[in-house]
C-alpha positions in Angstrom: 13.4 19.6 -2.6 10.3 17.5 -3.1 7.3 19.5 -4.0 4.1 19.4 -1.8 6.0 19.2 1.5 3.8 21.3 3.8 5.0 20.5 7.3 7.5 18.6 9.4 7.6 17.6 13.1 9.4 15.2 15.4 7.8 12.2 17.1 9.9 10.0 19.5 13.1 11.7 18.1 12.1 10.7 14.6 11.4 13.2 11.8 8.0 13.1 10.2 7.3 14.7 6.8 3.9 15.9 5.8 2.8 16.2 2.1 -0.2 17.7 0.5 -1.8 20.9 -0.8 -1.5 23.7 1.7 -5.2 24.1 1.4 -5.8 20.7 3.0 -4.6 22.1 6.4 -7.7 24.3 6.5 -10.1 22.1 4.6 -12.7 19.8 5.9 -11.5 16.3 6.9 -9.4 14.6 4.3 -8.0 11.0 3.8 -4.6 10.2 5.2 -1.9 8.0 3.6 0.8 6.7 6.0 3.8 6.1 3.6 6.5 3.8 4.9 9.9 3.5 3.2 12.0 0.4 2.5 14.9 -1.0 4.6 17.8 1.4 4.4 15.6 3.9 2.6 14.3 7.3 3.8 10.9 9.0 3.9 11.6 11.7 1.4 12.9 9.3 -1.2 9.8 7.0 -0.6 7.4 9.8 -1.4 9.3 10.7 -4.6 10.1 7.2 -5.9 6.6 5.9 -5.6 4.9 9.0 -6.9 3.0 10.3 -3.8 4.3 13.8 -4.5 2.5 13.8 -7.8 -0.7 12.4 -6.3 -0.8 15.0 -3.5 -0.6 17.7 -6.2 -3.8 16.4 -7.7 -5.8 15.0 -4.8 -7.1 16.4 -1.5 -5.2 14.0 0.7 -2.5 14.2 3.4 0.6 11.9 3.1 2.5 11.3 6.3 6.0 9.9 5.7 7.9 9.1 9.0 11.3 7.9 9.9 10.9 4.5 11.6 13.0 1.4 12.2 12.9 0.2 8.7 14.4 -3.2 9.6 11.4 -4.0 11.7 7.7 -4.6 11.0 5.5 -5.8 13.9 7.6 -4.2 16.6 7.1 -0.8 15.0 3.3 -1.0 15.1 2.9 0.8 18.5 5.0 3.8 17.3 3.0 3.9 14.0 -0.3 3.7 15.8 0.7 6.6 18.2 2.0 8.6 15.2 -1.4 8.3 13.5 -3.1 9.5 16.7 -0.8 12.5 16.8 -1.6 13.3 13.1 -5.3 13.1 13.7 -4.9 15.7 16.4 -2.6 18.0 14.4 -4.4 17.8 11.0 -7.9 17.7 9.6 -7.8 13.9 8.9 -10.9 11.8 8.3 -10.4 8.9 10.8 -12.6 6.6 8.7 -10.2 7.0 5.7 -6.7 6.2 7.0 -4.5 3.9 4.8 -1.0 2.6 5.1 1.3 1.9 2.1 4.9 1.3 1.3 7.6 -0.2 -0.9 9.4 -3.4 0.3 9.6 -3.3 4.2 7.1 -0.4 4.1 4.5 -2.7 2.5 5.3 -5.4 5.0 5.0 -2.9 7.9 1.6 -1.8 6.5 0.4 -5.4 6.7 1.7 -5.7 10.2 -0.1 -2.5 11.3 -3.4 -3.7 9.8 -2.9 -7.0 11.6 -2.1 -5.6 15.0 -4.8 -2.9 15.0 -7.5 -4.3 12.8 -9.9 -1.4 13.0 -7.4 1.3 12.5 -7.0 1.3 8.7 -9.4 1.3 5.8 -7.0 -0.3 3.4 -3.4 -1.2 2.8 -1.0 -1.4 -0.2 2.3 -3.2 -0.5 4.8 -2.8 -3.3 7.4 -5.5 -3.7 7.1 -7.3 -0.5 4.6 -8.2 2.3 4.3 -10.6 5.3 1.6 -12.7 6.8 -1.2 -11.2 8.8 -0.4 -13.4 11.8 -2.7 -11.7 14.4 -5.9 -10.7 12.7 -8.7 -12.1 10.6 -10.4 -8.7 10.2 -11.4 -7.8 6.6 -9.1 -5.3 4.9 -8.9 -4.1 1.3 -5.5 -5.0 0.0 -3.3 -4.1 -3.0 -0.1 -5.9 -4.0 2.2 -4.5 -6.8 5.0 -6.8 -7.8 7.7 -6.9 -10.5 7.9 -10.2 -12.4 11.7 -10.3 -11.8 11.7 -9.5 -8.1 11.8 -13.2 -7.3 12.0 -16.4 -9.4 11.3 -20.0 -8.3 12.8 -22.8 -10.5 13.4 -20.1 -13.2 9.8 -19.0 -13.2 8.4 -15.7 -11.9 6.8 -16.1 -8.5 5.9 -14.4 -5.3 8.0 -15.1 -2.2 6.9 -17.4 0.5 6.1 -14.4 2.8 3.8 -13.0 0.1 2.1 -16.3 -0.4 1.3 -16.3 3.3 0.1 -12.7 3.0 -2.2 -13.4 0.1 -3.7 -16.5 1.7 -4.2 -14.8 5.1 -5.9 -11.8 3.4 -8.0 -13.9 1.0 -9.2 -15.9 4.0 -9.9 -12.8 6.2 -11.8 -11.2 3.3 -13.8 -14.4 2.7 -12.6 -14.6 -0.9 -11.4 -18.3 -0.4 -12.1 -21.1 2.0 -9.7 -23.0 4.2 -10.0 -26.0 1.8 -8.9 -24.0 -1.2 -5.3 -24.4 -2.2 -3.0 -22.5 -4.6 -2.6 -23.7 -8.1 0.1 -21.7 -9.9 -0.2 -23.6 -13.2 -3.9 -22.9 -13.4 -3.7 -19.3 -12.0 -0.2 -18.1 -12.8 1.9 -16.0 -10.4 -0.8 -15.3 -7.7 -2.1 -18.9 -7.2 -5.8 -18.0 -6.9 -8.5 -17.2 -9.5 -9.3 -13.6 -10.0 -12.8 -12.3 -10.9 -11.3 -10.5 -13.9 -8.1 -9.2 -15.4 -7.1 -6.1 -17.3 -3.9 -5.0 -19.1 -3.1 -1.3 -18.9 -0.2 0.4 -20.7 1.4 2.9 -18.4 4.4 5.2 -18.7 6.3 5.8 -15.5 9.8 6.3 -14.0 12.0 3.7 -12.3 14.1 4.8 -9.4 16.5 3.3 -7.0 15.3 3.4 -3.4 17.2 6.6 -2.6 15.5 8.8 -5.1 17.9 8.6 -8.1 15.9 8.4 -11.3 16.9 5.5 -13.5 14.8 5.5 -16.6 11.5 6.3 -18.2 9.5 3.1 -19.0 6.4 2.3 -21.0 5.0 -1.1 -20.0 1.9 -3.3 -20.0 0.8 -4.0 -16.5 -1.6 -6.8 -15.7 -4.3 -5.9 -13.1 -6.0 -8.8 -11.4 -9.3 -8.0 -9.6 -10.8 -10.0 -6.8 -14.4 -9.2 -6.2 -16.2 -9.5 -2.9 -19.9 -10.0 -2.6 -21.7 -6.8 -1.7 -19.0 -4.5 -3.0 -18.9 -2.7 -6.4 -15.1 -2.3 -6.4 -12.5 -5.1 -6.1 -11.7 -5.8 -2.5 -8.2 -7.2 -3.4 -6.1 -6.2 -6.4 -2.8 -7.5 -7.6 -0.6 -5.8 -10.2 2.1 -7.6 -12.1 4.8 -5.4 -13.7 6.6 -7.3 -16.5 10.4 -7.4 -16.4 10.6 -5.3 -13.3 13.2 -6.0 -10.5 12.9 -5.0 -6.8 12.8 -1.2 -7.4 10.1 1.5 -6.8 8.1 2.9 -9.7 6.5 6.3 -9.6 3.2 4.9 -10.9 2.7 3.0 -7.6 1.0 5.8 -5.8 -1.5 6.5 -8.5 -2.4 2.8 -8.7 -2.7 2.6 -4.9 -4.8 5.7 -4.6 -7.2 4.6 -7.4 -7.7 1.4 -5.4 -7.8 2.7 -1.8 -10.0 5.8 -2.4 -13.1 3.6 -2.7 -13.0 2.4 0.9 -13.6 3.6 4.4 -14.0 1.9 7.8 -17.2 3.0 9.7 -17.5 3.4 13.5 -18.7 -0.2 13.8 -15.4 -1.4 12.2 -17.0 -2.4 8.9 -15.5 -1.6 5.5 -17.8 0.5 3.5 -17.5 2.0 0.0 -17.1 5.7 -0.8 -19.1 7.2 -3.6 -16.4 8.7 -5.8 
């Protein structure tokens, strides 16, 4: 049994798991993380393998992990929007601080949700895969975590075409690049665009398979690339490269994601504002 499970309910014949400290159910409004699993995965494994059970033990947040059609992205957005509305009614959720995250298809679905309902979320995080925004040019804080061995192009580490589209769409929406700017992977390896700064952090974490079976404990040097936006103290977009990592979840993902997302909220006018924390 995964610790920090505080409630379950059914929405549209799909099971929904709720994680957090029991005290958050009676607290003032708290941030909400919608955590979406990979294709063929499951919600409980997603929470464990990416480390959200550990984060909810330390932070006053609610993590909502639903069953959903994990082969789909954009077509699942109405269900996910309605689920968020139900959760806002059931739990003390701060509507200005709702975020969506996920590994693989869960990350792609988070991008789709932000694209379809541009004022719904205050930030998104994708681990291992993402897709183009397609429908929205609304600004959104974005985190992408990627293993260097998830995809190679001509024997060199690279992001997939879907993710190239995601990054360009989001950089354009966030006014971090212009339409005239093109990628240059030789000049700016892996991501294709210049970062404002970079930092290497040594982290120790556990690698899992997508179903919750722990593989190994790893100590690794992760490269954080920060993309600064005028008027904001914290990076508006952040990419993280995990050396020698294949397409598997890492339980450091949640801590990295929360450290990024917690700085942002979306006000009643639909603008992204920073939180003093």
